[in-house]
Backbone bond lengths (Angstrom), bond angles and torsions (degrees), N, CA, C in turn:
res aa  C-N    CA-C-N  psi(-1)  N-CA   C-N-CA  omega(-1)  CA-C   N-CA-C  phi
1 M - - - 1.376 - - 1.661 106.94 -
2 K 1.322 113.10 131.34 1.417 118.04 179.43 1.463 107.58 -66.63
3 K 1.467 118.64 137.90 1.354 123.19 175.34 1.492 114.34 -64.56
4 R 1.282 118.24 123.25 1.492 121.98 172.28 1.553 107.70 -76.67
5 P 1.395 118.08 149.82 1.472 121.09 170.98 1.482 111.02 -65.39
6 Y 1.287 117.56 150.49 1.446 119.18 176.26 1.456 114.37 -71.24
7 R 1.408 114.74 137.06 1.351 116.91 168.43 1.604 111.12 -133.32
8 F 1.356 113.44 153.22 1.396 122.07 -172.08 1.429 114.67 -128.49
9 G 1.267 124.65 136.65 1.415 130.11 -177.36 1.581 112.12 -125.43
10 V 1.371 115.37 161.64 1.430 126.36 179.62 1.619 104.96 -121.75
11 A 1.315 116.63 121.57 1.471 120.82 170.47 1.400 114.04 -100.54
12 T 1.344 122.62 125.90 1.446 126.05 -170.50 1.448 111.77 -142.31
13 E 1.386 117.97 148.13 1.514 119.10 -174.65 1.494 113.99 -102.69
14 G 1.346 118.35 -14.73 1.480 116.58 -171.41 1.550 111.54 164.44
15 A 1.294 113.14 -177.90 1.417 121.99 177.73 1.611 106.22 -156.69
16 P 1.340 116.70 160.57 1.477 117.60 -178.71 1.515 112.31 -86.98
17 S 1.310 121.83 -1.13 1.504 120.03 173.93 1.518 111.38 -157.10
18 R 1.188 119.08 167.15 1.543 127.13 177.53 1.455 103.35 -61.57
19 E 1.284 122.33 -43.51 1.483 120.44 -170.52 1.469 110.68 -71.29
20 K 1.390 118.69 -39.38 1.414 121.31 177.44 1.499 113.46 -69.45
21 W 1.309 113.05 -35.17 1.469 114.40 175.84 1.526 117.57 -64.98
22 A 1.380 113.35 -36.15 1.427 122.14 170.76 1.415 114.03 -66.95
23 A 1.315 119.66 -40.91 1.385 124.88 173.69 1.585 114.60 -55.98
24 K 1.319 110.51 -50.83 1.343 115.56 -178.59 1.565 117.72 -59.98
25 A 1.408 113.33 -36.96 1.429 116.33 174.59 1.594 115.05 -71.36
26 R 1.349 108.62 -34.88 1.488 112.07 171.64 1.581 114.46 -62.17
27 K 1.221 112.57 -45.06 1.516 122.39 175.33 1.597 110.66 -45.77
28 A 1.322 105.46 -56.65 1.580 109.72 179.79 1.460 112.36 -58.05
29 E 1.335 117.76 -44.84 1.484 117.47 174.82 1.437 113.74 -60.74
30 E 1.241 122.59 -42.30 1.438 124.77 -176.19 1.610 111.06 -64.79
31 L 1.260 114.00 -37.40 1.387 122.69 -178.42 1.541 119.04 -76.12
32 G 1.419 112.85 -4.15 1.367 122.00 177.03 1.474 117.85 91.98
33 Y 1.366 119.92 12.29 1.437 126.72 173.16 1.644 108.31 -68.49
34 S 1.332 114.87 144.45 1.455 115.67 -178.84 1.521 109.33 -92.89
35 T 1.386 118.26 -29.18 1.454 114.03 -173.60 1.562 108.38 -139.13
36 F 1.272 109.20 156.78 1.565 119.78 -173.80 1.524 102.35 -128.64
37 L 1.417 115.94 111.15 1.422 120.91 -165.80 1.553 114.80 -119.12
38 V 1.275 118.93 141.91 1.381 123.75 -174.50 1.517 112.28 -123.37
39 P 1.254 120.95 122.18 1.542 120.59 179.25 1.503 112.74 -69.85
40 D 1.309 119.17 169.50 1.428 125.01 -176.50 1.503 108.75 -121.53
41 H 1.315 118.84 81.08 1.444 119.18 -178.05 1.561 104.71 -141.51
42 F 1.332 116.01 139.46 1.354 124.50 178.72 1.558 107.76 -65.63
43 V 1.358 118.03 -27.22 1.368 117.31 -176.47 1.575 111.95 -82.73
44 N 1.319 120.40 -6.11 1.487 122.78 177.12 1.543 103.69 -87.57
45 E 1.335 104.75 169.32 1.465 116.62 -177.92 1.608 111.57 -68.48
46 F 1.247 117.85 -58.84 1.406 129.09 -177.22 1.498 111.43 -99.22
47 L 1.360 117.37 142.38 1.509 121.06 164.60 1.519 101.55 -96.54
48 P 1.388 113.41 164.24 1.531 119.42 -164.75 1.628 116.72 -71.07
49 M 1.350 112.07 -48.45 1.384 113.50 -163.52 1.584 119.28 -56.77
50 V 1.335 111.83 -57.32 1.544 113.21 171.92 1.468 118.90 -63.70
51 A 1.370 115.78 -37.05 1.508 118.85 172.17 1.453 117.90 -56.06
52 L 1.403 111.94 -41.57 1.414 117.92 -177.93 1.517 113.26 -70.23
53 M 1.338 116.82 -36.33 1.474 123.16 178.01 1.463 107.51 -63.51
54 S 1.357 117.00 -44.12 1.539 119.21 178.45 1.594 108.60 -63.30
55 A 1.349 118.15 -40.35 1.424 119.30 179.03 1.618 109.56 -61.79
56 A 1.296 115.43 -41.74 1.462 124.06 179.21 1.643 107.60 -53.73
57 D 1.326 113.40 -47.97 1.452 116.73 -171.95 1.576 108.73 -72.87
58 A 1.418 114.51 -17.12 1.530 114.64 179.70 1.489 111.44 -87.98
59 T 1.220 116.41 -14.12 1.560 120.60 -173.94 1.489 112.97 -127.48
60 S 1.354 119.31 177.84 1.472 121.33 -176.79 1.448 110.38 -124.12
61 T 1.320 125.14 -35.63 1.409 127.69 -172.10 1.617 111.89 -120.31
62 L 1.194 116.50 -19.59 1.452 119.33 -177.92 1.533 113.09 -63.09
63 R 1.369 110.95 123.65 1.541 115.86 173.38 1.547 115.19 -75.09
64 L 1.368 111.29 152.29 1.524 117.45 -168.12 1.464 105.90 -120.33
65 G 1.444 110.67 130.51 1.486 110.42 179.90 1.529 117.33 -140.03
66 S 1.278 116.38 148.27 1.453 112.97 173.44 1.453 106.12 -95.24
67 F 1.312 115.83 146.73 1.477 120.62 -161.08 1.603 107.74 -134.84
68 V 1.304 123.77 58.94 1.437 127.31 -5.02 1.590 107.31 -133.56
69 F 1.349 108.57 163.52 1.538 113.59 179.51 1.536 108.20 -63.72
70 D 1.297 114.63 132.54 1.506 121.71 175.66 1.483 104.76 -81.66
71 N 1.328 113.95 121.47 1.595 118.49 -174.85 1.589 106.03 -61.76
72 D 1.271 117.89 -29.06 1.497 117.17 -165.16 1.584 106.14 -82.28
73 F 1.239 119.03 -9.07 1.507 120.50 -179.35 1.496 117.81 -87.63
74 R 1.394 114.39 -12.94 1.489 119.93 177.30 1.458 111.75 -146.25
75 H 1.373 118.66 155.57 1.448 120.42 172.04 1.483 107.30 -71.06
76 P 1.366 119.73 137.68 1.485 117.58 -177.38 1.563 112.98 -63.31
77 A 1.317 123.73 -24.36 1.387 123.56 172.85 1.559 113.36 -62.49
78 L 1.417 117.20 -40.11 1.397 124.43 172.69 1.528 110.49 -59.70
79 L 1.324 113.72 -54.25 1.448 122.70 -174.01 1.739 106.22 -59.19
80 A 1.220 111.83 -41.70 1.518 113.88 -178.90 1.535 115.83 -59.82
81 K 1.486 108.62 -41.15 1.452 113.16 -175.43 1.627 106.35 -75.99
82 E 1.297 117.14 -37.43 1.447 116.90 -177.02 1.510 107.25 -71.26
83 A 1.296 124.85 -34.08 1.529 127.43 -177.72 1.503 104.33 -74.20
84 A 1.237 125.52 -44.97 1.469 125.02 172.91 1.430 112.47 -55.74
85 T 1.369 120.58 -45.86 1.388 125.39 176.09 1.553 114.63 -57.03
86 L 1.363 115.35 -44.89 1.485 124.17 -177.39 1.569 105.87 -66.43
87 D 1.335 115.44 -48.11 1.504 113.34 172.89 1.435 117.69 -58.56
88 L 1.368 119.92 -37.97 1.371 119.68 177.78 1.641 113.06 -65.07
89 L 1.336 107.72 -48.05 1.476 110.08 -174.72 1.528 111.75 -79.55
90 S 1.220 123.80 -6.38 1.461 124.53 174.52 1.503 110.11 -98.31
91 G 1.297 121.24 -2.96 1.438 123.70 -175.62 1.407 117.40 75.68
92 G 1.435 112.42 28.24 1.525 117.25 171.81 1.519 106.34 85.63
93 R 1.249 119.25 46.87 1.441 119.24 178.78 1.514 112.49 -117.98
94 L 1.248 122.83 14.50 1.439 126.15 -177.46 1.482 116.19 -82.92
95 E 1.278 125.14 135.21 1.397 129.58 168.07 1.581 103.95 -115.53
96 L 1.296 118.10 114.19 1.434 119.69 -171.09 1.634 113.82 -92.03
97 G 1.244 118.04 101.02 1.466 124.07 173.75 1.450 107.24 -82.55
98 I 1.370 116.27 142.16 1.408 121.29 175.15 1.556 109.31 -156.78
99 G 1.304 116.67 136.48 1.456 123.91 178.81 1.479 117.75 -138.97
100 A 1.282 113.83 176.88 1.514 119.51 -178.70 1.485 117.88 -80.01
101 G 1.410 114.39 -12.27 1.492 119.91 -170.99 1.454 112.43 88.81
102 W 1.314 118.19 147.05 1.439 120.33 -177.11 1.585 112.07 -155.66
103 H 1.336 118.57 -12.69 1.476 116.33 -175.87 1.490 110.46 -101.39
104 R 1.290 110.44 97.61 1.532 120.12 -175.19 1.488 113.23 -61.95
105 P 1.350 121.65 -36.96 1.544 114.32 -179.23 1.484 113.35 -57.62
106 E 1.154 123.31 -35.71 1.550 122.51 -178.35 1.498 108.73 -75.55
107 Y 1.300 124.38 -32.13 1.429 129.67 169.18 1.487 105.87 -52.15
108 D 1.273 118.09 -47.78 1.481 126.35 -169.96 1.514 105.21 -71.84
109 Q 1.440 116.88 -39.02 1.460 122.54 -177.50 1.521 112.74 -57.48
110 V 1.316 117.33 -42.24 1.360 125.57 -166.38 1.643 109.98 -107.07
111 G 1.278 115.06 3.59 1.407 118.90 176.37 1.550 121.43 78.36
112 L 1.372 111.40 19.70 1.462 118.82 179.43 1.468 108.57 -86.12
113 S 1.346 118.31 143.54 1.445 125.55 175.54 1.577 110.30 -68.21
114 F 1.349 122.69 124.41 1.459 121.35 179.66 1.546 102.84 -97.09
115 D 1.251 115.20 88.58 1.582 119.92 178.79 1.509 111.60 -69.71
116 S 1.286 108.61 167.91 1.556 115.06 179.15 1.501 109.09 -55.88
117 A 1.352 116.55 157.25 1.423 120.46 176.66 1.527 112.51 -58.23
118 G 1.378 116.55 -36.33 1.608 123.46 176.35 1.529 105.51 -55.34
119 V 1.237 119.16 -56.42 1.555 125.12 -178.44 1.460 110.28 -55.00
120 R 1.402 116.07 -54.17 1.530 118.98 -175.35 1.527 110.06 -58.97
121 I 1.317 117.09 -42.43 1.392 121.09 -174.09 1.576 106.98 -71.48
122 S 1.287 119.90 -42.23 1.576 122.81 178.43 1.539 107.67 -58.58
123 R 1.314 114.10 -42.04 1.534 116.60 179.61 1.505 111.14 -65.97
124 L 1.315 115.92 -35.18 1.446 119.15 -178.96 1.570 105.96 -69.53
125 Q 1.297 116.29 -38.53 1.605 113.66 177.75 1.495 112.44 -62.50
126 E 1.373 118.97 -37.81 1.455 113.97 176.47 1.517 113.10 -69.52
127 A 1.340 117.77 -33.81 1.425 123.54 176.23 1.480 109.74 -56.31
128 L 1.356 118.13 -48.49 1.373 122.09 -175.85 1.505 116.78 -59.48
129 Q 1.397 113.74 -32.36 1.584 125.72 176.20 1.562 106.25 -66.00
130 I 1.360 115.30 -43.47 1.445 114.94 -178.31 1.541 114.87 -70.13
131 I 1.324 113.22 -46.02 1.464 120.72 -174.00 1.651 105.83 -62.33
132 K 1.395 117.14 -49.62 1.349 119.35 179.28 1.503 119.20 -56.82
133 A 1.411 107.54 -41.66 1.490 113.64 173.16 1.497 117.73 -62.13
134 F 1.408 111.56 -38.25 1.416 117.62 -178.16 1.571 109.64 -61.75
135 F 1.263 116.65 -39.44 1.550 122.56 -179.10 1.542 114.60 -64.07
136 V 1.393 114.24 -29.70 1.491 113.62 -167.61 1.602 109.95 -120.00
137 E 1.386 116.57 -17.06 1.499 118.73 -175.38 1.500 106.76 -98.23
138 E 1.416 113.59 160.14 1.408 119.66 174.86 1.523 110.18 -67.80
139 S 1.432 115.11 -40.91 1.402 118.93 178.67 1.624 107.76 -143.13
140 V 1.283 114.76 163.70 1.458 119.22 -179.35 1.450 110.88 -125.01
141 T 1.315 115.30 130.44 1.534 124.47 174.42 1.502 103.21 -133.98
142 F 1.340 118.91 126.22 1.419 128.42 -172.62 1.537 110.37 -151.30
143 T 1.347 116.17 133.78 1.317 117.68 178.77 1.686 103.10 -136.53
144 G 1.346 113.56 116.71 1.392 123.02 -177.70 1.583 110.83 -127.51
145 K 1.394 109.17 -169.57 1.491 111.87 172.72 1.502 114.27 -75.89
146 Y 1.213 116.41 -29.12 1.510 122.52 -173.59 1.608 117.38 -104.21
147 Y 1.421 106.42 -32.98 1.542 115.13 -174.37 1.425 110.82 -129.61
148 T 1.471 116.10 147.94 1.355 117.52 168.66 1.620 108.10 -136.59
149 V 1.278 112.79 125.36 1.532 116.40 -179.09 1.445 108.50 -124.64
150 T 1.320 121.36 133.79 1.452 121.26 -175.38 1.415 112.41 -130.44
151 D 1.418 116.13 112.49 1.453 123.77 173.49 1.490 110.45 55.78
152 L 1.418 117.08 46.14 1.500 119.19 171.34 1.474 115.62 -82.66
153 K 1.232 119.93 120.95 1.388 123.31 -178.09 1.498 112.62 -63.23
154 G 1.282 118.69 131.87 1.508 123.68 -170.90 1.513 110.02 -90.43
155 T 1.348 116.98 63.22 1.420 117.95 174.69 1.519 107.02 -134.64
156 P 1.443 116.66 152.89 1.528 126.28 -0.42 1.477 107.27 -70.09
157 K 1.273 112.40 171.72 1.518 124.09 175.57 1.560 105.66 -100.74
158 P 1.276 122.87 134.47 1.454 124.78 174.22 1.466 113.05 -67.28
159 V 1.435 113.14 150.23 1.486 111.95 176.84 1.523 116.27 -63.89
160 Q 1.363 117.15 -36.29 1.492 117.95 -175.15 1.529 108.22 -80.13
161 H 1.319 111.23 140.09 1.475 117.05 -176.48 1.473 109.97 -114.73
162 P 1.375 118.19 143.00 1.513 122.46 -1.96 1.618 109.93 -77.69
163 H 1.346 118.93 -11.59 1.364 120.66 177.58 1.508 109.61 -163.17
164 P 1.408 119.48 169.68 1.379 117.09 171.87 1.594 108.44 -64.86
165 P 1.297 112.12 155.68 1.488 121.64 178.58 1.536 107.93 -62.95
166 F 1.383 112.76 129.34 1.570 116.35 178.49 1.591 106.35 -90.99
167 F 1.266 109.06 135.17 1.481 120.42 176.23 1.626 107.38 -108.68
168 M 1.217 114.63 127.32 1.465 121.58 177.41 1.488 110.55 -135.58
169 G 1.366 118.62 137.15 1.443 118.92 -179.01 1.546 107.23 -124.52
170 G 1.354 114.87 174.89 1.407 119.14 172.17 1.527 109.12 171.43
171 G 1.416 114.45 168.64 1.445 122.32 -179.97 1.444 112.45 -118.17
172 G 1.387 120.37 -14.50 1.309 122.89 -167.85 1.578 108.79 -113.27
173 K 1.311 118.27 163.74 1.505 117.15 -176.13 1.521 112.69 -67.11
174 K 1.213 123.69 -32.33 1.394 123.94 -175.19 1.501 111.42 -71.66
175 M 1.264 115.81 -45.16 1.511 118.54 178.68 1.523 111.32 -70.69
176 L 1.281 116.87 -41.99 1.528 117.71 179.47 1.462 110.61 -66.60
177 S 1.332 122.47 -37.45 1.400 123.75 173.13 1.597 116.28 -61.86
178 I 1.314 112.09 -37.04 1.561 112.01 170.79 1.375 112.34 -66.99
179 A 1.402 115.69 -38.32 1.555 116.06 -178.53 1.446 109.40 -65.62
180 A 1.408 119.15 -31.54 1.444 119.82 -175.91 1.548 111.13 -69.49
181 R 1.310 114.00 -26.97 1.543 118.32 176.34 1.507 113.52 -85.45
182 E 1.244 115.93 -28.92 1.555 121.22 -166.59 1.507 113.23 -110.87
183 A 1.292 117.30 -29.80 1.484 115.91 -170.41 1.462 114.88 -100.43
184 D 1.374 118.25 169.55 1.489 123.75 175.11 1.481 110.57 -99.27
185 I 1.372 113.65 -38.25 1.490 121.99 179.19 1.556 108.02 -119.90
186 I 1.210 119.84 136.49 1.349 126.45 -174.74 1.522 112.09 -124.08
187 G 1.414 121.01 119.50 1.422 128.91 177.93 1.422 108.06 -86.99
188 L 1.455 118.09 127.37 1.403 122.15 172.61 1.507 109.04 -98.06
189 H 1.357 116.65 112.07 1.386 127.66 -175.47 1.486 115.68 -115.00
190 L 1.322 117.69 162.48 1.401 125.80 169.26 1.451 108.30 -62.82
191 K 1.328 120.52 136.61 1.469 122.20 166.77 1.527 115.88 -69.86
192 V 1.194 118.71 117.58 1.501 121.15 179.53 1.517 107.01 -98.90
193 N 1.360 112.16 131.65 1.457 121.57 179.44 1.457 106.49 -74.49
194 D 1.404 113.18 163.15 1.570 118.78 176.05 1.468 114.26 -57.21
195 D 1.415 120.30 -25.60 1.452 124.17 178.50 1.563 110.86 -93.38
196 G 1.342 117.19 14.09 1.370 118.02 173.56 1.545 119.14 86.10
197 T 1.348 111.81 -5.09 1.432 120.47 -179.05 1.497 117.05 -85.41
198 V 1.269 122.15 155.21 1.469 124.71 176.70 1.585 107.25 -121.66
199 H 1.307 116.87 129.91 1.461 124.08 179.86 1.495 105.92 -70.96
200 P 1.453 116.90 133.15 1.466 115.82 -178.62 1.511 117.39 -58.02
201 T 1.286 116.50 -22.52 1.458 120.61 176.70 1.515 115.96 -65.70
202 E 1.329 114.46 -20.63 1.494 120.33 175.97 1.514 111.61 -64.20
203 Q 1.351 118.87 -29.79 1.461 119.54 -177.38 1.548 108.98 -90.38
204 S 1.208 117.72 58.97 1.459 124.83 178.38 1.528 115.03 -139.32
205 E 1.270 119.92 152.77 1.440 122.00 179.84 1.630 105.81 -71.07
206 A 1.301 124.22 -26.57 1.520 125.45 171.41 1.521 107.04 -56.53
207 A 1.378 116.42 -50.54 1.515 116.32 -173.20 1.563 108.72 -67.94
208 L 1.418 116.20 -38.40 1.416 119.56 174.27 1.471 117.74 -53.19
209 A 1.444 110.07 -46.21 1.562 116.98 179.49 1.530 109.29 -63.39
210 Q 1.206 114.89 -33.52 1.613 116.84 -177.21 1.430 106.80 -71.22
211 K 1.307 123.86 -41.00 1.475 125.03 171.96 1.500 112.65 -53.97
212 V 1.284 119.13 -52.66 1.408 124.46 -177.03 1.546 108.16 -58.77
213 E 1.362 116.09 -38.38 1.558 122.46 -176.67 1.576 105.54 -67.37
214 W 1.315 115.19 -44.58 1.506 116.93 178.31 1.538 110.48 -55.45
215 I 1.332 118.99 -46.63 1.419 125.13 179.54 1.535 110.95 -59.72
216 R 1.336 111.65 -49.08 1.513 115.53 176.37 1.506 115.19 -56.33
217 Q 1.230 118.18 -43.16 1.437 121.49 -177.68 1.604 111.49 -71.60
218 A 1.288 115.39 -35.37 1.519 117.00 179.14 1.498 109.16 -82.37
219 A 1.215 120.96 -28.19 1.574 120.99 -173.01 1.579 107.87 -85.38
220 V 1.318 116.86 -29.74 1.559 121.24 178.68 1.566 103.60 56.66
221 E 1.346 112.36 -120.32 1.432 119.13 -170.72 1.618 114.03 -71.42
222 R 1.401 109.76 -16.21 1.507 113.51 176.17 1.416 117.28 -74.65
223 F 1.403 116.49 -14.40 1.414 122.27 -170.33 1.536 114.23 -53.66
224 D 1.314 115.88 -40.57 1.454 123.90 -175.01 1.553 108.28 -66.69
225 T 1.397 119.12 -20.94 1.424 120.00 -178.47 1.492 116.83 -92.87
226 L 1.332 113.23 -6.51 1.507 120.67 -174.60 1.566 108.36 -83.25
227 E 1.401 116.03 153.00 1.308 126.90 168.51 1.502 111.55 -115.00
228 L 1.370 115.36 114.98 1.439 120.55 -177.04 1.526 113.02 -93.00
229 N 1.423 112.95 138.48 1.504 118.07 -171.65 1.480 109.16 -123.51
230 L 1.373 110.51 155.11 1.477 114.37 173.84 1.571 105.22 -134.03
231 L 1.374 111.37 138.92 1.627 116.85 179.21 1.542 92.04 -96.34
232 V 1.323 113.35 128.22 1.521 120.52 172.83 1.596 110.02 -92.43
233 S 1.367 113.68 127.97 1.485 115.22 -171.04 1.549 111.58 -79.37
234 A 1.401 117.40 -23.29 1.433 118.86 177.74 1.457 107.95 -166.74
235 V 1.376 115.66 147.03 1.461 123.99 177.05 1.536 106.47 -124.77
236 K 1.369 113.52 128.22 1.488 120.93 -176.58 1.555 104.41 -132.87
237 I 1.242 123.65 105.74 1.390 129.15 175.03 1.483 108.08 -84.70
238 T 1.351 122.11 116.52 1.372 123.37 -173.10 1.536 110.85 -162.67
239 A 1.269 116.16 155.57 1.562 120.84 174.19 1.433 109.57 -87.20
240 D 1.361 116.39 -13.63 1.570 117.84 -178.70 1.528 110.05 -120.69
241 R 1.288 115.77 91.38 1.523 119.60 -176.52 1.460 113.79 -61.58
242 R 1.346 117.96 -43.14 1.484 120.41 -177.82 1.644 110.82 -63.91
243 Q 1.416 113.49 -46.19 1.427 114.71 177.56 1.524 108.93 -54.69
244 A 1.350 118.39 -51.90 1.419 123.91 -179.18 1.494 116.38 -48.97
245 A 1.349 108.15 -42.89 1.565 118.92 -179.85 1.490 108.92 -67.72
246 E 1.259 118.89 -37.81 1.430 121.68 -177.68 1.598 110.56 -68.48
247 E 1.407 108.22 -42.27 1.568 115.48 175.76 1.587 108.85 -57.71
248 L 1.236 117.30 -43.26 1.459 116.24 -179.99 1.571 113.20 -68.98
249 I 1.319 117.27 -32.55 1.367 118.84 172.27 1.522 114.13 -57.60
250 R 1.281 116.66 -43.39 1.347 125.46 179.54 1.555 112.70 -67.23
251 E 1.424 109.73 -48.70 1.564 117.31 179.74 1.487 110.77 -58.47
252 W 1.419 116.50 -46.85 1.370 120.23 -177.03 1.605 117.04 -81.25
253 E 1.391 113.34 -8.20 1.415 122.97 177.27 1.709 105.57 61.01
254 L 1.279 113.59 51.91 1.530 123.21 -179.50 1.574 109.63 -92.02
255 A 1.334 114.08 83.82 1.452 118.72 175.25 1.479 112.35 -60.22
256 N 1.407 109.69 146.84 1.415 113.88 179.03 1.601 120.83 56.78
257 T 1.258 110.46 28.90 1.475 121.41 178.81 1.462 110.43 -116.55
258 E 1.357 117.23 132.37 1.484 121.08 -175.38 1.556 101.13 -104.44
259 A 1.417 110.33 151.84 1.457 121.15 175.21 1.514 113.92 -47.74
260 E 1.370 117.39 -42.40 1.453 120.05 -176.15 1.429 112.95 -67.43
261 Q 1.393 121.89 -25.07 1.353 123.18 179.06 1.580 110.07 -71.04
262 L 1.253 120.09 -34.95 1.428 125.43 172.42 1.509 113.81 -68.30
263 L 1.333 114.40 -39.63 1.401 117.83 179.50 1.568 117.88 -71.45
264 Q 1.369 110.34 -14.15 1.409 116.58 171.24 1.480 117.87 -99.86
265 N 1.286 113.34 -3.90 1.527 119.90 177.45 1.539 113.89 -67.52
266 P 1.174 126.08 116.95 1.504 127.30 -171.05 1.471 109.97 -73.24
267 Y 1.420 117.47 -14.78 1.488 121.50 -178.82 1.609 110.95 -92.57
268 L 1.420 116.53 1.73 1.385 119.16 173.56 1.520 112.45 -117.15
269 F 1.210 115.47 135.34 1.541 122.25 -179.73 1.584 108.58 -106.84
270 I 1.348 120.04 97.96 1.418 123.89 175.86 1.428 112.84 -123.34
271 G 1.339 114.21 122.49 1.471 114.84 176.15 1.611 111.95 153.25
272 S 1.327 117.76 -176.22 1.450 116.84 173.50 1.511 109.26 -58.62
273 V 1.355 112.29 178.34 1.583 119.33 176.30 1.477 103.17 -69.97
274 D 1.370 122.02 -38.90 1.420 123.38 -179.70 1.567 111.99 -64.77
275 E 1.280 114.06 -43.72 1.456 116.22 -179.23 1.475 112.92 -68.96
276 I 1.347 120.62 -36.45 1.441 122.56 179.24 1.586 109.30 -71.42
277 T 1.352 113.02 -36.28 1.483 115.38 176.52 1.624 110.20 -61.94
278 E 1.265 116.28 -42.30 1.458 122.16 175.29 1.431 111.66 -54.63
279 Q 1.443 111.95 -44.92 1.569 115.63 -174.97 1.565 106.90 -68.71
280 V 1.162 120.36 -39.50 1.564 123.76 178.45 1.435 107.01 -60.57
281 Q 1.285 118.27 -48.55 1.610 121.12 176.90 1.451 116.83 -66.33
282 M 1.370 118.84 -23.20 1.402 122.37 177.53 1.501 105.52 -76.25
283 L 1.403 117.84 -44.70 1.476 117.78 -176.04 1.505 111.76 -62.65
284 R 1.390 120.49 -31.08 1.389 119.61 175.48 1.467 110.67 -74.79
285 E 1.275 123.20 -38.77 1.360 128.55 -177.41 1.587 109.51 -65.28
286 R 1.273 117.44 -44.68 1.601 121.18 -175.79 1.621 107.31 -82.74
287 Y 1.357 113.31 -44.11 1.436 114.70 -157.76 1.528 111.31 -119.82
288 S 1.313 120.51 1.83 1.489 128.29 -179.33 1.496 110.44 61.69
289 I 1.282 119.49 31.42 1.493 123.37 -179.05 1.574 102.92 -94.19
290 S 1.232 113.39 120.83 1.566 117.57 -178.85 1.536 113.97 -126.78
291 Y 1.309 117.07 -2.75 1.413 123.60 -176.61 1.565 111.44 -120.89
292 F 1.317 115.96 115.70 1.547 118.31 -172.81 1.492 105.50 -123.00
293 V 1.330 113.04 141.28 1.539 123.13 -178.07 1.549 105.95 -123.52
294 V 1.255 113.93 132.42 1.570 120.80 175.48 1.520 103.45 -119.01
295 H 1.416 109.46 155.55 1.483 114.45 170.89 1.445 111.28 -77.30
296 D 1.348 114.95 159.55 1.441 116.19 -164.54 1.463 115.65 -69.59
297 E 1.445 117.07 -15.97 1.483 118.44 175.24 1.585 112.71 -67.71
298 Y 1.428 113.28 -11.97 1.445 113.92 -178.58 1.528 107.40 -111.01
299 T 1.281 120.35 15.33 1.520 119.73 -172.02 1.591 110.66 -61.72
300 E 1.310 114.92 -48.93 1.420 116.41 -179.85 1.587 115.59 -73.67
301 E 1.382 112.98 -30.78 1.483 116.17 -173.26 1.601 109.55 -72.03
302 F 1.372 110.33 -36.68 1.439 115.34 179.02 1.595 110.96 -86.09
303 A 1.260 120.91 -2.28 1.525 119.62 -178.88 1.501 111.30 -58.03
304 P 1.273 126.19 -39.94 1.482 122.56 -178.52 1.555 113.62 -53.60
305 V 1.352 112.55 -39.95 1.505 117.92 175.78 1.442 110.70 -65.95
306 V 1.249 117.14 -42.76 1.542 123.43 -177.65 1.586 106.33 -60.25
307 V 1.337 113.73 -48.26 1.522 116.92 179.55 1.473 112.67 -54.35
308 R 1.353 112.92 -44.31 1.565 118.38 -176.27 1.482 112.17 -67.70
309 L 1.384 119.90 -38.38 1.364 120.30 -166.84 1.501 121.26 -113.16
310 A 1.375 114.38 -18.68 1.534 114.39 -174.06 1.523 110.71 -62.82
311 G 1.413 107.68 132.02 1.435 117.77 179.37 1.451 118.86 82.24
312 T 1.345 114.46 0.00 1.494 119.37 -178.15 1.579 108.63 -92.96
């Protein structure tokens, strides 16, 4: 597989004012980050669509992404129209992330039925057909198990052709296999159980390697065209890796966890700028991961690595 250039993104949930939101977006752009991403959760401060349009107005080159839209929160026809509008008004800077939903507590908070993973994923697959058709066809007619759309005019059209890149993530084989067939960018995530827990083995290179292999098997000839992404749980620039790991264990109240376990976790970047740079390079070399996203609290701390590697 040809090595893709490194890209870096910032995931953020909100800001206390318009001015501070704009400043946050501009800071990411100035520091060399490629994308500015907003999650789609009722429990977060901002929802993506309006926030991303505001970030677009505050910047000139920064790409804008949903990280990711929960398919159950909107009808796919509505999402398609709003996404196309955002891509048009931002000058073609949208990266459209979409998923089946996973955070049961917010479903309960707003009275939405949290169906089985199989149902949520099947509904997402129908939604993808509608959204993709909307972007490229003059009109959309679709009849499925979950959605019916009749002669919906496909306007506006996005600036990007044939459509904005699709981002899909997952931790299990089924979701990653669908992403391998449908998406342009794939996020490698920890698999979250129905009760919200994550098995400790998920936080290992072996589990990460298995996820990449599932994508490779499902994508077949598409694999070389895909961009693989990793959401980084934490960044700690330090000369003492073990001490930093021990501090995280105390901060996160991780009972029965040893520092060495954190230091071997591929989703954690702990060490000097040189050491973290080497870790990022290793992840591309071994697993073809070239796109890394950090939470906004780490935007400046991770910036020296971004400066070294972005675009290379």
